[in-house]
Chimera marker file (.cmm) of the C-alpha trace (Angstrom):
<marker_set name="trace">
<marker id="1" x="-27.684" y="4.461" z="-19.270" r="1" g="1" b="0" radius="0.5"/>
<marker id="2" x="-28.183" y="0.890" z="-20.493" r="1" g="1" b="0" radius="0.5"/>
<marker id="3" x="-25.728" y="1.564" z="-23.334" r="1" g="1" b="0" radius="0.5"/>
<marker id="4" x="-23.051" y="2.744" z="-20.874" r="1" g="1" b="0" radius="0.5"/>
<marker id="5" x="-23.508" y="-0.287" z="-18.621" r="1" g="1" b="0" radius="0.5"/>
<marker id="6" x="-23.367" y="-2.693" z="-21.573" r="1" g="1" b="0" radius="0.5"/>
<marker id="7" x="-20.161" y="-1.065" z="-22.799" r="1" g="1" b="0" radius="0.5"/>
<marker id="8" x="-18.633" y="-1.347" z="-19.301" r="1" g="1" b="0" radius="0.5"/>
<marker id="9" x="-19.646" y="-5.016" z="-19.285" r="1" g="1" b="0" radius="0.5"/>
<marker id="10" x="-18.142" y="-5.574" z="-22.734" r="1" g="1" b="0" radius="0.5"/>
<marker id="11" x="-14.774" y="-4.018" z="-21.861" r="1" g="1" b="0" radius="0.5"/>
<marker id="12" x="-14.463" y="-5.686" z="-18.460" r="1" g="1" b="0" radius="0.5"/>
<marker id="13" x="-15.461" y="-9.174" z="-19.640" r="1" g="1" b="0" radius="0.5"/>
<marker id="14" x="-13.314" y="-8.940" z="-22.785" r="1" g="1" b="0" radius="0.5"/>
<marker id="15" x="-10.295" y="-8.161" z="-20.615" r="1" g="1" b="0" radius="0.5"/>
<marker id="16" x="-11.156" y="-10.479" z="-17.721" r="1" g="1" b="0" radius="0.5"/>
<marker id="17" x="-11.455" y="-7.573" z="-15.287" r="1" g="1" b="0" radius="0.5"/>
<marker id="18" x="-13.652" y="-7.098" z="-12.235" r="1" g="1" b="0" radius="0.5"/>
<marker id="19" x="-15.195" y="-4.164" z="-10.391" r="1" g="1" b="0" radius="0.5"/>
<marker id="20" x="-16.639" y="-3.595" z="-6.933" r="1" g="1" b="0" radius="0.5"/>
<marker id="21" x="-18.281" y="-0.577" z="-5.318" r="1" g="1" b="0" radius="0.5"/>
<marker id="22" x="-18.207" y="1.082" z="-1.919" r="1" g="1" b="0" radius="0.5"/>
<marker id="23" x="-21.124" y="3.461" z="-1.639" r="1" g="1" b="0" radius="0.5"/>
<marker id="24" x="-22.450" y="5.897" z="0.886" r="1" g="1" b="0" radius="0.5"/>
<marker id="25" x="-24.870" y="8.507" z="-0.449" r="1" g="1" b="0" radius="0.5"/>
<marker id="26" x="-26.118" y="6.339" z="-3.336" r="1" g="1" b="0" radius="0.5"/>
<marker id="27" x="-26.959" y="3.457" z="-1.017" r="1" g="1" b="0" radius="0.5"/>
<marker id="28" x="-25.933" y="0.707" z="-3.428" r="1" g="1" b="0" radius="0.5"/>
<marker id="29" x="-27.550" y="2.212" z="-6.526" r="1" g="1" b="0" radius="0.5"/>
<marker id="30" x="-24.323" y="2.095" z="-8.560" r="1" g="1" b="0" radius="0.5"/>
<marker id="31" x="-23.993" y="-1.618" z="-7.793" r="1" g="1" b="0" radius="0.5"/>
<marker id="32" x="-27.656" y="-2.091" z="-8.690" r="1" g="1" b="0" radius="0.5"/>
<marker id="33" x="-27.086" y="-0.383" z="-12.036" r="1" g="1" b="0" radius="0.5"/>
<marker id="34" x="-24.015" y="-2.491" z="-12.813" r="1" g="1" b="0" radius="0.5"/>
<marker id="35" x="-25.849" y="-5.707" z="-11.946" r="1" g="1" b="0" radius="0.5"/>
<marker id="36" x="-28.924" y="-4.804" z="-13.991" r="1" g="1" b="0" radius="0.5"/>
<marker id="37" x="-27.448" y="-6.481" z="-17.085" r="1" g="1" b="0" radius="0.5"/>
<marker id="38" x="-27.316" y="-10.210" z="-17.743" r="1" g="1" b="0" radius="0.5"/>
<marker id="39" x="-23.892" y="-11.668" z="-17.159" r="1" g="1" b="0" radius="0.5"/>
<marker id="40" x="-22.944" y="-9.140" z="-14.482" r="1" g="1" b="0" radius="0.5"/>
<marker id="41" x="-21.435" y="-11.931" z="-12.386" r="1" g="1" b="0" radius="0.5"/>
<marker id="42" x="-18.615" y="-12.144" z="-14.937" r="1" g="1" b="0" radius="0.5"/>
<marker id="43" x="-17.356" y="-8.650" z="-14.049" r="1" g="1" b="0" radius="0.5"/>
<marker id="44" x="-19.080" y="-7.469" z="-10.853" r="1" g="1" b="0" radius="0.5"/>
<marker id="45" x="-17.779" y="-8.919" z="-7.596" r="1" g="1" b="0" radius="0.5"/>
<marker id="46" x="-19.564" y="-7.133" z="-4.762" r="1" g="1" b="0" radius="0.5"/>
<marker id="47" x="-20.549" y="-3.960" z="-3.010" r="1" g="1" b="0" radius="0.5"/>
<marker id="48" x="-20.498" y="-2.479" z="0.454" r="1" g="1" b="0" radius="0.5"/>
<marker id="49" x="-22.868" y="0.274" z="1.545" r="1" g="1" b="0" radius="0.5"/>
<marker id="50" x="-21.136" y="2.298" z="4.247" r="1" g="1" b="0" radius="0.5"/>
<marker id="51" x="-23.747" y="4.957" z="4.825" r="1" g="1" b="0" radius="0.5"/>
<marker id="52" x="-22.803" y="5.755" z="8.402" r="1" g="1" b="0" radius="0.5"/>
<marker id="53" x="-19.411" y="7.227" z="9.303" r="1" g="1" b="0" radius="0.5"/>
<marker id="54" x="-18.793" y="4.528" z="11.922" r="1" g="1" b="0" radius="0.5"/>
<marker id="55" x="-19.466" y="1.862" z="9.308" r="1" g="1" b="0" radius="0.5"/>
<marker id="56" x="-16.845" y="3.449" z="7.046" r="1" g="1" b="0" radius="0.5"/>
<marker id="57" x="-14.351" y="3.234" z="9.908" r="1" g="1" b="0" radius="0.5"/>
<marker id="58" x="-15.295" y="-0.049" z="11.608" r="1" g="1" b="0" radius="0.5"/>
<marker id="59" x="-16.389" y="-2.253" z="8.702" r="1" g="1" b="0" radius="0.5"/>
<marker id="60" x="-14.466" y="-0.826" z="5.756" r="1" g="1" b="0" radius="0.5"/>
<marker id="61" x="-11.365" y="0.384" z="7.580" r="1" g="1" b="0" radius="0.5"/>
<marker id="62" x="-11.346" y="4.050" z="6.548" r="1" g="1" b="0" radius="0.5"/>
<marker id="63" x="-8.794" y="6.038" z="8.543" r="1" g="1" b="0" radius="0.5"/>
<marker id="64" x="-10.731" y="8.116" z="11.130" r="1" g="1" b="0" radius="0.5"/>
<marker id="65" x="-8.028" y="10.809" z="11.024" r="1" g="1" b="0" radius="0.5"/>
<marker id="66" x="-8.862" y="11.470" z="7.363" r="1" g="1" b="0" radius="0.5"/>
<marker id="67" x="-12.493" y="12.003" z="8.322" r="1" g="1" b="0" radius="0.5"/>
<marker id="68" x="-11.515" y="14.281" z="11.209" r="1" g="1" b="0" radius="0.5"/>
<marker id="69" x="-9.092" y="16.353" z="9.126" r="1" g="1" b="0" radius="0.5"/>
<marker id="70" x="-10.861" y="16.494" z="5.748" r="1" g="1" b="0" radius="0.5"/>
<marker id="71" x="-14.522" y="15.599" z="6.538" r="1" g="1" b="0" radius="0.5"/>
<marker id="72" x="-16.352" y="12.389" z="5.722" r="1" g="1" b="0" radius="0.5"/>
<marker id="73" x="-17.277" y="13.894" z="2.346" r="1" g="1" b="0" radius="0.5"/>
<marker id="74" x="-13.891" y="14.585" z="0.796" r="1" g="1" b="0" radius="0.5"/>
<marker id="75" x="-11.736" y="13.237" z="-1.995" r="1" g="1" b="0" radius="0.5"/>
<marker id="76" x="-9.261" y="11.907" z="0.598" r="1" g="1" b="0" radius="0.5"/>
<marker id="77" x="-11.972" y="9.808" z="2.233" r="1" g="1" b="0" radius="0.5"/>
<marker id="78" x="-13.334" y="8.700" z="-1.173" r="1" g="1" b="0" radius="0.5"/>
<marker id="79" x="-9.804" y="7.541" z="-2.083" r="1" g="1" b="0" radius="0.5"/>
<marker id="80" x="-9.424" y="5.634" z="1.180" r="1" g="1" b="0" radius="0.5"/>
<marker id="81" x="-12.858" y="4.051" z="0.670" r="1" g="1" b="0" radius="0.5"/>
<marker id="82" x="-11.879" y="2.895" z="-2.834" r="1" g="1" b="0" radius="0.5"/>
<marker id="83" x="-8.493" y="1.646" z="-1.640" r="1" g="1" b="0" radius="0.5"/>
<marker id="84" x="-10.046" y="-0.326" z="1.214" r="1" g="1" b="0" radius="0.5"/>
<marker id="85" x="-12.712" y="-1.668" z="-1.136" r="1" g="1" b="0" radius="0.5"/>
<marker id="86" x="-10.071" y="-2.802" z="-3.620" r="1" g="1" b="0" radius="0.5"/>
<marker id="87" x="-8.269" y="-4.669" z="-0.848" r="1" g="1" b="0" radius="0.5"/>
<marker id="88" x="-11.458" y="-6.155" z="0.608" r="1" g="1" b="0" radius="0.5"/>
<marker id="89" x="-12.984" y="-7.358" z="-2.659" r="1" g="1" b="0" radius="0.5"/>
<marker id="90" x="-9.690" y="-8.089" z="-4.462" r="1" g="1" b="0" radius="0.5"/>
<marker id="91" x="-11.059" y="-6.647" z="-7.706" r="1" g="1" b="0" radius="0.5"/>
<marker id="92" x="-9.287" y="-4.833" z="-10.516" r="1" g="1" b="0" radius="0.5"/>
<marker id="93" x="-11.353" y="-1.673" z="-9.947" r="1" g="1" b="0" radius="0.5"/>
<marker id="94" x="-13.284" y="-0.212" z="-7.060" r="1" g="1" b="0" radius="0.5"/>
<marker id="95" x="-15.638" y="2.740" z="-7.341" r="1" g="1" b="0" radius="0.5"/>
<marker id="96" x="-16.394" y="4.720" z="-4.185" r="1" g="1" b="0" radius="0.5"/>
<marker id="97" x="-18.789" y="7.564" z="-3.519" r="1" g="1" b="0" radius="0.5"/>
<marker id="98" x="-19.515" y="9.691" z="-0.466" r="1" g="1" b="0" radius="0.5"/>
<marker id="99" x="-21.615" y="12.812" z="-0.369" r="1" g="1" b="0" radius="0.5"/>
<marker id="100" x="-24.338" y="15.076" z="0.885" r="1" g="1" b="0" radius="0.5"/>
<marker id="101" x="-26.916" y="14.631" z="-1.853" r="1" g="1" b="0" radius="0.5"/>
<marker id="102" x="-29.905" y="16.038" z="0.003" r="1" g="1" b="0" radius="0.5"/>
<marker id="103" x="-30.941" y="19.598" z="-0.649" r="1" g="1" b="0" radius="0.5"/>
<marker id="104" x="-31.707" y="20.806" z="2.865" r="1" g="1" b="0" radius="0.5"/>
<marker id="105" x="-28.984" y="19.209" z="4.930" r="1" g="1" b="0" radius="0.5"/>
<marker id="106" x="-27.391" y="20.947" z="7.872" r="1" g="1" b="0" radius="0.5"/>
<marker id="107" x="-23.822" y="20.380" z="6.678" r="1" g="1" b="0" radius="0.5"/>
<marker id="108" x="-21.029" y="22.702" z="5.655" r="1" g="1" b="0" radius="0.5"/>
<marker id="109" x="-21.075" y="21.636" z="1.971" r="1" g="1" b="0" radius="0.5"/>
<marker id="110" x="-24.624" y="20.667" z="0.967" r="1" g="1" b="0" radius="0.5"/>
<marker id="111" x="-24.716" y="18.983" z="-2.427" r="1" g="1" b="0" radius="0.5"/>
<marker id="112" x="-21.030" y="18.016" z="-2.376" r="1" g="1" b="0" radius="0.5"/>
<marker id="113" x="-20.294" y="14.516" z="-3.688" r="1" g="1" b="0" radius="0.5"/>
<marker id="114" x="-16.811" y="12.981" z="-3.834" r="1" g="1" b="0" radius="0.5"/>
<marker id="115" x="-16.031" y="10.019" z="-6.040" r="1" g="1" b="0" radius="0.5"/>
<marker id="116" x="-12.995" y="7.819" z="-6.596" r="1" g="1" b="0" radius="0.5"/>
<marker id="117" x="-12.357" y="5.266" z="-9.303" r="1" g="1" b="0" radius="0.5"/>
<marker id="118" x="-9.415" y="3.140" z="-8.209" r="1" g="1" b="0" radius="0.5"/>
<marker id="119" x="-7.416" y="0.418" z="-9.895" r="1" g="1" b="0" radius="0.5"/>
<marker id="120" x="-4.348" y="-1.309" z="-8.518" r="1" g="1" b="0" radius="0.5"/>
<marker id="121" x="-2.066" y="1.095" z="-10.383" r="1" g="1" b="0" radius="0.5"/>
<marker id="122" x="-4.036" y="4.356" z="-10.606" r="1" g="1" b="0" radius="0.5"/>
<marker id="123" x="-6.829" y="6.353" z="-9.141" r="1" g="1" b="0" radius="0.5"/>
<marker id="124" x="-8.906" y="9.339" z="-10.098" r="1" g="1" b="0" radius="0.5"/>
<marker id="125" x="-10.871" y="11.355" z="-7.573" r="1" g="1" b="0" radius="0.5"/>
<marker id="126" x="-13.293" y="14.117" z="-8.406" r="1" g="1" b="0" radius="0.5"/>
<marker id="127" x="-15.958" y="16.200" z="-6.736" r="1" g="1" b="0" radius="0.5"/>
<marker id="128" x="-19.257" y="17.505" z="-8.006" r="1" g="1" b="0" radius="0.5"/>
<marker id="129" x="-21.830" y="19.771" z="-6.438" r="1" g="1" b="0" radius="0.5"/>
<marker id="130" x="-25.489" y="18.909" z="-6.951" r="1" g="1" b="0" radius="0.5"/>
<marker id="131" x="-28.258" y="21.224" z="-5.835" r="1" g="1" b="0" radius="0.5"/>
<marker id="132" x="-31.399" y="19.460" z="-7.053" r="1" g="1" b="0" radius="0.5"/>
<marker id="133" x="-33.734" y="17.122" z="-5.184" r="1" g="1" b="0" radius="0.5"/>
<marker id="134" x="-32.287" y="14.073" z="-3.460" r="1" g="1" b="0" radius="0.5"/>
<marker id="135" x="-33.754" y="11.688" z="-6.050" r="1" g="1" b="0" radius="0.5"/>
<marker id="136" x="-32.508" y="13.724" z="-9.012" r="1" g="1" b="0" radius="0.5"/>
<marker id="137" x="-29.063" y="14.111" z="-7.419" r="1" g="1" b="0" radius="0.5"/>
<marker id="138" x="-28.847" y="10.367" z="-6.820" r="1" g="1" b="0" radius="0.5"/>
<marker id="139" x="-29.710" y="9.621" z="-10.462" r="1" g="1" b="0" radius="0.5"/>
<marker id="140" x="-27.157" y="12.208" z="-11.619" r="1" g="1" b="0" radius="0.5"/>
<marker id="141" x="-24.487" y="10.603" z="-9.416" r="1" g="1" b="0" radius="0.5"/>
<marker id="142" x="-25.085" y="7.154" z="-10.895" r="1" g="1" b="0" radius="0.5"/>
<marker id="143" x="-24.927" y="8.415" z="-14.484" r="1" g="1" b="0" radius="0.5"/>
<marker id="144" x="-21.885" y="10.605" z="-13.783" r="1" g="1" b="0" radius="0.5"/>
<marker id="145" x="-19.953" y="7.823" z="-12.046" r="1" g="1" b="0" radius="0.5"/>
<marker id="146" x="-20.675" y="5.179" z="-14.678" r="1" g="1" b="0" radius="0.5"/>
<marker id="147" x="-19.857" y="7.566" z="-17.558" r="1" g="1" b="0" radius="0.5"/>
<marker id="148" x="-16.543" y="8.427" z="-15.928" r="1" g="1" b="0" radius="0.5"/>
<marker id="149" x="-15.796" y="4.769" z="-15.243" r="1" g="1" b="0" radius="0.5"/>
<marker id="150" x="-16.461" y="3.915" z="-18.882" r="1" g="1" b="0" radius="0.5"/>
<marker id="151" x="-14.153" y="6.738" z="-20.019" r="1" g="1" b="0" radius="0.5"/>
<marker id="152" x="-11.438" y="5.473" z="-17.674" r="1" g="1" b="0" radius="0.5"/>
<marker id="153" x="-11.783" y="1.950" z="-19.063" r="1" g="1" b="0" radius="0.5"/>
<marker id="154" x="-11.540" y="3.208" z="-22.641" r="1" g="1" b="0" radius="0.5"/>
<marker id="155" x="-8.505" y="5.345" z="-21.808" r="1" g="1" b="0" radius="0.5"/>
<marker id="156" x="-6.614" y="2.642" z="-19.901" r="1" g="1" b="0" radius="0.5"/>
<marker id="157" x="-7.199" y="-0.182" z="-22.353" r="1" g="1" b="0" radius="0.5"/>
<link id1="1" id2="2" r="1" g="1" b="0" radius="0.2"/>
<link id1="2" id2="3" r="1" g="1" b="0" radius="0.2"/>
<link id1="3" id2="4" r="1" g="1" b="0" radius="0.2"/>
<link id1="4" id2="5" r="1" g="1" b="0" radius="0.2"/>
<link id1="5" id2="6" r="1" g="1" b="0" radius="0.2"/>
<link id1="6" id2="7" r="1" g="1" b="0" radius="0.2"/>
<link id1="7" id2="8" r="1" g="1" b="0" radius="0.2"/>
<link id1="8" id2="9" r="1" g="1" b="0" radius="0.2"/>
<link id1="9" id2="10" r="1" g="1" b="0" radius="0.2"/>
<link id1="10" id2="11" r="1" g="1" b="0" radius="0.2"/>
<link id1="11" id2="12" r="1" g="1" b="0" radius="0.2"/>
<link id1="12" id2="13" r="1" g="1" b="0" radius="0.2"/>
<link id1="13" id2="14" r="1" g="1" b="0" radius="0.2"/>
<link id1="14" id2="15" r="1" g="1" b="0" radius="0.2"/>
<link id1="15" id2="16" r="1" g="1" b="0" radius="0.2"/>
<link id1="16" id2="17" r="1" g="1" b="0" radius="0.2"/>
<link id1="17" id2="18" r="1" g="1" b="0" radius="0.2"/>
<link id1="18" id2="19" r="1" g="1" b="0" radius="0.2"/>
<link id1="19" id2="20" r="1" g="1" b="0" radius="0.2"/>
<link id1="20" id2="21" r="1" g="1" b="0" radius="0.2"/>
<link id1="21" id2="22" r="1" g="1" b="0" radius="0.2"/>
<link id1="22" id2="23" r="1" g="1" b="0" radius="0.2"/>
<link id1="23" id2="24" r="1" g="1" b="0" radius="0.2"/>
<link id1="24" id2="25" r="1" g="1" b="0" radius="0.2"/>
<link id1="25" id2="26" r="1" g="1" b="0" radius="0.2"/>
<link id1="26" id2="27" r="1" g="1" b="0" radius="0.2"/>
<link id1="27" id2="28" r="1" g="1" b="0" radius="0.2"/>
<link id1="28" id2="29" r="1" g="1" b="0" radius="0.2"/>
<link id1="29" id2="30" r="1" g="1" b="0" radius="0.2"/>
<link id1="30" id2="31" r="1" g="1" b="0" radius="0.2"/>
<link id1="31" id2="32" r="1" g="1" b="0" radius="0.2"/>
<link id1="32" id2="33" r="1" g="1" b="0" radius="0.2"/>
<link id1="33" id2="34" r="1" g="1" b="0" radius="0.2"/>
<link id1="34" id2="35" r="1" g="1" b="0" radius="0.2"/>
<link id1="35" id2="36" r="1" g="1" b="0" radius="0.2"/>
<link id1="36" id2="37" r="1" g="1" b="0" radius="0.2"/>
<link id1="37" id2="38" r="1" g="1" b="0" radius="0.2"/>
<link id1="38" id2="39" r="1" g="1" b="0" radius="0.2"/>
<link id1="39" id2="40" r="1" g="1" b="0" radius="0.2"/>
<link id1="40" id2="41" r="1" g="1" b="0" radius="0.2"/>
<link id1="41" id2="42" r="1" g="1" b="0" radius="0.2"/>
<link id1="42" id2="43" r="1" g="1" b="0" radius="0.2"/>
<link id1="43" id2="44" r="1" g="1" b="0" radius="0.2"/>
<link id1="44" id2="45" r="1" g="1" b="0" radius="0.2"/>
<link id1="45" id2="46" r="1" g="1" b="0" radius="0.2"/>
<link id1="46" id2="47" r="1" g="1" b="0" radius="0.2"/>
<link id1="47" id2="48" r="1" g="1" b="0" radius="0.2"/>
<link id1="48" id2="49" r="1" g="1" b="0" radius="0.2"/>
<link id1="49" id2="50" r="1" g="1" b="0" radius="0.2"/>
<link id1="50" id2="51" r="1" g="1" b="0" radius="0.2"/>
<link id1="51" id2="52" r="1" g="1" b="0" radius="0.2"/>
<link id1="52" id2="53" r="1" g="1" b="0" radius="0.2"/>
<link id1="53" id2="54" r="1" g="1" b="0" radius="0.2"/>
<link id1="54" id2="55" r="1" g="1" b="0" radius="0.2"/>
<link id1="55" id2="56" r="1" g="1" b="0" radius="0.2"/>
<link id1="56" id2="57" r="1" g="1" b="0" radius="0.2"/>
<link id1="57" id2="58" r="1" g="1" b="0" radius="0.2"/>
<link id1="58" id2="59" r="1" g="1" b="0" radius="0.2"/>
<link id1="59" id2="60" r="1" g="1" b="0" radius="0.2"/>
<link id1="60" id2="61" r="1" g="1" b="0" radius="0.2"/>
<link id1="61" id2="62" r="1" g="1" b="0" radius="0.2"/>
<link id1="62" id2="63" r="1" g="1" b="0" radius="0.2"/>
<link id1="63" id2="64" r="1" g="1" b="0" radius="0.2"/>
<link id1="64" id2="65" r="1" g="1" b="0" radius="0.2"/>
<link id1="65" id2="66" r="1" g="1" b="0" radius="0.2"/>
<link id1="66" id2="67" r="1" g="1" b="0" radius="0.2"/>
<link id1="67" id2="68" r="1" g="1" b="0" radius="0.2"/>
<link id1="68" id2="69" r="1" g="1" b="0" radius="0.2"/>
<link id1="69" id2="70" r="1" g="1" b="0" radius="0.2"/>
<link id1="70" id2="71" r="1" g="1" b="0" radius="0.2"/>
<link id1="71" id2="72" r="1" g="1" b="0" radius="0.2"/>
<link id1="72" id2="73" r="1" g="1" b="0" radius="0.2"/>
<link id1="73" id2="74" r="1" g="1" b="0" radius="0.2"/>
<link id1="74" id2="75" r="1" g="1" b="0" radius="0.2"/>
<link id1="75" id2="76" r="1" g="1" b="0" radius="0.2"/>
<link id1="76" id2="77" r="1" g="1" b="0" radius="0.2"/>
<link id1="77" id2="78" r="1" g="1" b="0" radius="0.2"/>
<link id1="78" id2="79" r="1" g="1" b="0" radius="0.2"/>
<link id1="79" id2="80" r="1" g="1" b="0" radius="0.2"/>
<link id1="80" id2="81" r="1" g="1" b="0" radius="0.2"/>
<link id1="81" id2="82" r="1" g="1" b="0" radius="0.2"/>
<link id1="82" id2="83" r="1" g="1" b="0" radius="0.2"/>
<link id1="83" id2="84" r="1" g="1" b="0" radius="0.2"/>
<link id1="84" id2="85" r="1" g="1" b="0" radius="0.2"/>
<link id1="85" id2="86" r="1" g="1" b="0" radius="0.2"/>
<link id1="86" id2="87" r="1" g="1" b="0" radius="0.2"/>
<link id1="87" id2="88" r="1" g="1" b="0" radius="0.2"/>
<link id1="88" id2="89" r="1" g="1" b="0" radius="0.2"/>
<link id1="89" id2="90" r="1" g="1" b="0" radius="0.2"/>
<link id1="90" id2="91" r="1" g="1" b="0" radius="0.2"/>
<link id1="91" id2="92" r="1" g="1" b="0" radius="0.2"/>
<link id1="92" id2="93" r="1" g="1" b="0" radius="0.2"/>
<link id1="93" id2="94" r="1" g="1" b="0" radius="0.2"/>
<link id1="94" id2="95" r="1" g="1" b="0" radius="0.2"/>
<link id1="95" id2="96" r="1" g="1" b="0" radius="0.2"/>
<link id1="96" id2="97" r="1" g="1" b="0" radius="0.2"/>
<link id1="97" id2="98" r="1" g="1" b="0" radius="0.2"/>
<link id1="98" id2="99" r="1" g="1" b="0" radius="0.2"/>
<link id1="99" id2="100" r="1" g="1" b="0" radius="0.2"/>
<link id1="100" id2="101" r="1" g="1" b="0" radius="0.2"/>
<link id1="101" id2="102" r="1" g="1" b="0" radius="0.2"/>
<link id1="102" id2="103" r="1" g="1" b="0" radius="0.2"/>
<link id1="103" id2="104" r="1" g="1" b="0" radius="0.2"/>
<link id1="104" id2="105" r="1" g="1" b="0" radius="0.2"/>
<link id1="105" id2="106" r="1" g="1" b="0" radius="0.2"/>
<link id1="106" id2="107" r="1" g="1" b="0" radius="0.2"/>
<link id1="107" id2="108" r="1" g="1" b="0" radius="0.2"/>
<link id1="108" id2="109" r="1" g="1" b="0" radius="0.2"/>
<link id1="109" id2="110" r="1" g="1" b="0" radius="0.2"/>
<link id1="110" id2="111" r="1" g="1" b="0" radius="0.2"/>
<link id1="111" id2="112" r="1" g="1" b="0" radius="0.2"/>
<link id1="112" id2="113" r="1" g="1" b="0" radius="0.2"/>
<link id1="113" id2="114" r="1" g="1" b="0" radius="0.2"/>
<link id1="114" id2="115" r="1" g="1" b="0" radius="0.2"/>
<link id1="115" id2="116" r="1" g="1" b="0" radius="0.2"/>
<link id1="116" id2="117" r="1" g="1" b="0" radius="0.2"/>
<link id1="117" id2="118" r="1" g="1" b="0" radius="0.2"/>
<link id1="118" id2="119" r="1" g="1" b="0" radius="0.2"/>
<link id1="119" id2="120" r="1" g="1" b="0" radius="0.2"/>
<link id1="120" id2="121" r="1" g="1" b="0" radius="0.2"/>
<link id1="121" id2="122" r="1" g="1" b="0" radius="0.2"/>
<link id1="122" id2="123" r="1" g="1" b="0" radius="0.2"/>
<link id1="123" id2="124" r="1" g="1" b="0" radius="0.2"/>
<link id1="124" id2="125" r="1" g="1" b="0" radius="0.2"/>
<link id1="125" id2="126" r="1" g="1" b="0" radius="0.2"/>
<link id1="126" id2="127" r="1" g="1" b="0" radius="0.2"/>
<link id1="127" id2="128" r="1" g="1" b="0" radius="0.2"/>
<link id1="128" id2="129" r="1" g="1" b="0" radius="0.2"/>
<link id1="129" id2="130" r="1" g="1" b="0" radius="0.2"/>
<link id1="130" id2="131" r="1" g="1" b="0" radius="0.2"/>
<link id1="131" id2="132" r="1" g="1" b="0" radius="0.2"/>
<link id1="132" id2="133" r="1" g="1" b="0" radius="0.2"/>
<link id1="133" id2="134" r="1" g="1" b="0" radius="0.2"/>
<link id1="134" id2="135" r="1" g="1" b="0" radius="0.2"/>
<link id1="135" id2="136" r="1" g="1" b="0" radius="0.2"/>
<link id1="136" id2="137" r="1" g="1" b="0" radius="0.2"/>
<link id1="137" id2="138" r="1" g="1" b="0" radius="0.2"/>
<link id1="138" id2="139" r="1" g="1" b="0" radius="0.2"/>
<link id1="139" id2="140" r="1" g="1" b="0" radius="0.2"/>
<link id1="140" id2="141" r="1" g="1" b="0" radius="0.2"/>
<link id1="141" id2="142" r="1" g="1" b="0" radius="0.2"/>
<link id1="142" id2="143" r="1" g="1" b="0" radius="0.2"/>
<link id1="143" id2="144" r="1" g="1" b="0" radius="0.2"/>
<link id1="144" id2="145" r="1" g="1" b="0" radius="0.2"/>
<link id1="145" id2="146" r="1" g="1" b="0" radius="0.2"/>
<link id1="146" id2="147" r="1" g="1" b="0" radius="0.2"/>
<link id1="147" id2="148" r="1" g="1" b="0" radius="0.2"/>
<link id1="148" id2="149" r="1" g="1" b="0" radius="0.2"/>
<link id1="149" id2="150" r="1" g="1" b="0" radius="0.2"/>
<link id1="150" id2="151" r="1" g="1" b="0" radius="0.2"/>
<link id1="151" id2="152" r="1" g="1" b="0" radius="0.2"/>
<link id1="152" id2="153" r="1" g="1" b="0" radius="0.2"/>
<link id1="153" id2="154" r="1" g="1" b="0" radius="0.2"/>
<link id1="154" id2="155" r="1" g="1" b="0" radius="0.2"/>
<link id1="155" id2="156" r="1" g="1" b="0" radius="0.2"/>
<link id1="156" id2="157" r="1" g="1" b="0" radius="0.2"/>
</marker_set>
C-alpha cells in the first residue's frame, strides 16, 4: 500500500495536481492513507466525511432526488458526491465512496460499495460487492480505491 501511495504522491506533485476525498463508509480512511506520507500537503487538499444521508444532502449538497430514486449507495450518488467535492475543495481530483460495508446490515444490497474518481474533465464510477467483516471490507475498499486512482493517474498523464 505504501508503494501505491508514494506513486500517487510522485505523479500528483510532479504535475502540480491536487486531490480531495468525500467519504461515507470508510469514515476518512482514504484521506488518512493519502496523508500518511511526508509531503502530503503538496497534493492533498482536504476531506469530508459524510457518513449520514442528511450530511450528504445538507453539508455536501448531494441531490436528495438521486438518493430517493437510486439509493444512497449508488453510482449516481457517488458521482454527485465527487462532483460536489470537486467544487467544494477546488481540487483537480476528488475521490468519493459510499457503501454498506458491514456484513449483517438490514439493507437491500449488503456489501455494496460505490466509488467515483472525478476530475474536471472525466469521471469513472464503479461498484464492488464485499461480503467479509466490516474491518476487512474497509481495508479492501481503501486498497481498491487507491489502486484504481493510481491507474487513472497513469492512464491520464
